[in-house]
C-alpha positions, 0 to 999 in steps of 0.5 A: 566091381567087387571089392573083395579078393579071392582067398588065395590072392593075398598069397602074393603079398604075405601068404594066405590069410587065416580062416578067422581073418575078417573079410575086410582084411583081404579087401582091395582097399586094404591090400592095394595101398600096401602093394603100391608101397612095394614099388619103393623097393625097386625104385630105391635100388634104381637110385642106388645104381645111379649113386656114382653119377649123383656123387660125381656127375654125368660127364665122360665115359665114366657114366657108361662104365658105372652103368648110370647113364640117364637121358634126363641129366644129359638133356639138361646139360646140353638142351638148355632146359634151365630156360623152362617153358618160355624157352621151350615155347620160343623154340630155343630148347631143341629136344627130340622128344614129342611135345608132351615129354619135351614140354614136361622136361623144359617145365621142370628144368625151369624150376631147378634152383640156381646152383652150380652145374653139378648141383643143378643137374642133381636137383633136376634128376631128383625132381624127375625121380620123385615125379617118375615114382609117383607116376609108377605108383599111379600105374600100379594103382590102375593095374590093381583097379583094372584087375581087382581079382588079380592083385598079383598083377599089380604086385608084379608091376610094383616089384618088377626089376625093370624099374632098376633097369629103365625107370630113371633113364627117360621120362617115358613112365609118364606116358605109360601111367597116362595109358594105364589110366586111360585103360582104367577109365575105358574099363569103367565105361567113361570114354570121354576121360579115357579119350582125354588121357589117351590123347595126352599120351599120344603127344608123348609117344607114337606107339600109344596109337596102337593102344587106341587101335587095340581099344577099337579092335577089341571092342567088337567082340565085347559089343562095346564099339560105340564107346570105343569109337567115342574114346578114340575120337576123343583122343584124336580131337585132344591130340590134334587140337593140342598140336595145332596150338603148338604149331601156332606157338612154335612149329619146331616143337611139332616138326622137330621130332619128325624131321629127326626121326625121318633122318635117323640111322639104325640105332642102338638095339635095332636088328638093322644095326647089326649090318653096320656093326658087321661094317656093312651099314644100310642106306640112309632111309632104311630105318624109317622105311622099315619102321613104317612097315612095322606100323603095318605089321603091328596093326595087323598083329592087333587085328589078328589077336582081336579076331582069334576065334577062340578067345575074345582078347581084351584091350591089354592082350591086344596092346601087349601083342602089337606094341612089341612088334612096333618097337622091334621094327622101330629105328632103335629099340632103346633100353627104355622100350621095356617100359612100353611093352612090359606093363601091358603084358603084365596086365594081360596076365602073362606067365610069371616066368616070362617076366623075370626072364624078360627083365633079365634079358633087358638087364644084360642088353643095358649093360652090354649097350653101355659097355659098347659105347664106352668101347669107342674111347677104350676098345680094350675095356669096352665091348666089341661090335660083334659081341654087341651084335650077338646080344641085340639078336639074343634080345630080339629073340627074347622079345619074340618069345614075349609075343609067343607068351602073350599069344598063348596066355590063358583066357582070364578076362575080367568081368566088366561092369554093366553100362549105367542105365539111361534115365527114363523120359519124364512122363506128363504129370497132367491128369489124363481124361478117362477113356470112353466105355 
């Protein structure tokens, strides 16, 4: 992998370099740390946006009016996360998140210093803020290493306003970072580390399974089927092995999220919620059944994207096209879902105009959601159901435009390293007898 960037790549991070600048000044090792540091700008804005809740607490409807709601302090307050990992393994901590995220939330809850209710919640949020910032920094670094000739993609992820909107709402950035790290290992032809990272991510979110499918279907046109199979098999073995251990320790850790998902009604952000907002709710099992159909559609979308005749799509392009399909057909499309689809789309090289437009729609939806939730206690101040339905429909159309943008993204596939040569078998050192003349 080349270390020098093209001459115009530095325009993204401060303008083109002069002709007398040494080549090492525009090397990846010089520019990428600066690009990663740019992440502090949107993350600082994300922290400031939640300043009211940090000062006054996360209670009542004030957190919705102020737009500083987060699942992290809410779960800490109601799920008993102060019990830590022992309480999680014993089944005393009940969370709807999958095992990786629920275990991590419980583990961090156990290290919160003893303090009052508000101070302990602040400590928990601060710990998660540091962890999420570190994870996103690793994610930006991975994008820079995967696409060294497109440093602008790493800069887009570092400066993305989506961090202000959704980064501190949930622990999902941990899963996103594991996925990007797995893509980096796969791009460098290290299937076993890629599989281990992907297996851990599978324990955090089900949509990661589409990334595994993307690795498989995109490998056929690049003649890397054997490596892709090794990566996916390793991921499945890691995920299944850890799930078996968790089931033996506490079955509720694994079965709880599945049971909660199967009984879930259409949630916020889903187009299935629109009939309920209009006063005609759908049957009980409509949402999970629609989500299962969404899995079929997402897998079909991945296969179609990979087999497009004029374009050997990369893993990121296939994932960026299939994951939004799965997210849109889920039981709910929460604010944090933008973190699932935007990093693969950036890595796939979507237009720079698509990125800010998508984030703007997500910001509008997030604000509308908090106002709609607050309307339950103050209808005169909150957002009515009919108007929130319009916002949900507009957001769905924006996501469809993102799919269109990914589909028509120009071919800009990175040059992948050649496989490492296998060592030749050792030759017999004993002297050979001369052949007869």
